[in-house]
C-alpha positions, 0 to 999 in steps of 0.5 A, a space after each residue: 925755510 923750505 918750499 913745498 908743492 903738490 898736485 892731485 887729480 880727481 878720479 878720471 882726470 888725466 894730466 900727462 905732463 904732471 911731473 913736468 908741471 910739478 918740476 916747474 912749481 918746485 924750481 920756482 921756489 929754488 930760493 927757499 931750498 938751496 940744499 936739496 930738491 925732491 919729487 914724488 909721483 904716486 904709482 897711478 900718476 894722479 898725485 905728486 909732491 915736490 920739495 925744495 929743502 933748506 937743511 936745518 935738522 939732519 943734514 944727511 940724505 936721510 932728511 931728503 923730502 918728500 919723505 915716506 914711511 917704511 912701506 911707501 904708503 904715506 909721504 910728506 913734504 914739509 916746510 918749517 921747524 918743530 921745537 918739541 921734536 925730542 919730546 914727541 919722538 919717544 912717544 912715537 917710538 913707544 907706539 912702535 915706529 922706528 926712525 931712520 933720520 934725526 929730522 923733525 920731518 920724520 917725527 911729523 910723518 910717523 906722528 900722523 901714522 900714529 894719531 892721524 889729523 890729531 898730530 897737529 895738536 902735539 906740534 909746537 913750532 912753525 910749519 906748513 906741510 902736506 901728507 899724501 896717504 895712499 892707504 886704504 885704496 882711496 888716496 888723500 891729502 892732508 895739509 896743515 898750517 901752524 897756529 899763527 900762520 908763520 909759514 905760508 900755504 896756498 891752494 887752488 881747485 880748477 878743472 878737476 885738479 887740486 894744487 898747493 904750494 908755499 908761494 903764489 908764483 909756484 902755483 902760477 908756474 904750473 901753468 894751470 891757473 888764471 892770473 885774474 885779480 881777485 876783487 876781494 883780495 885787491 880791496 883787502 890789500 888797498 885797505 890793510 897793506 896786505 891781503 887778509 886770509 883766506 883771500 889772495 891777490 888771485 881769483 880762485 887761489 886761497 890761503 889756508 888760514 892759520 891753525 887750520 887743516 885741509 883734507 882732500 879726497 877725490 875732489 872733495 875738500 874739508 877745512 877745519 880749525 884746530 886751535 884758537 887763541 885762548 880767551 882766558 887771562 892769568 893775573 899775576 899776584 905782583 909785578 915781580 911775578 909778572 917779570 918772572 913769567 915773562 922771563 921764563 917764557 922768553 927764555 923758553 922760546 929763545 932756547 927752543 929756537 936754537 935747536 939746529 944742526 947748522 950755525 945760527 945767526 942773530 943781531 944781538 943789539 936787537 935785544 936792547 929794547 927788552 931791557 925796559 921789560 927786565 928780561 934782556 938777561 933771560 934772552 941774553 943767556 940763551 943768545 950766548 949759544 956756542 954755535 951762534 954767529 955774532 952778526 950777519 956782517 960776515 965775521 966768523 961766517 
């Protein structure tokens, strides 16, 4: 878990204390990233990115965020984990990009340079990220959220400014937004127990929907959906085939989640309920990862 934040100003809009406000937003999310903290302000002072990092991939300073490309024209702040990093990295290298780290952050960064907004189609994982593109003389921001909305991402536009962050309280820490309660958000909370996307509990602050991208440039915002849950179904030929399919996908999902440069933790007894589906052994085989901690009670930590 990391925390991301940023501010972008419309042309002719000034914010002399932009850095101070970005720092306040970043430090409101210290709990999301205890390992590292970073800040970047564009040369013209109109745009800035912030990050609080929890290091999972590449624990060295090479994984520091915000991270830039080789010439400093494209920057990224990112929260999440990409499970197919090792599949995408060779594709990016074949296009001509060289890597300076082992982080999945850099894979997204160079993937964006290679394929633009289409990079999200290639990502398997949970993520929320923002890319600041300074190329071409018209700076832009590109935000993206994973297909199921596992990672949060909120944004607001007010008085010629665009703000985004991983948490509502980080946006409020900027001191630039109203705390007025959203009637739609409140109704949603009372009806469902949580505020449905794209509303939030605050008026004027929005959640970027799952499987969506947002592009900001000179005050204009465009939101696009890049994925929908497939409607087609596949009927297995037999009960045995259905069990094998579940076992395969469960094992694949668990394996992909175990890629890490730090020890992992889990509660094995939670898998007991899977026995009724005949797939506990598939999960158990992957759960016996050599770096996996037995539980969260401190033994072996």
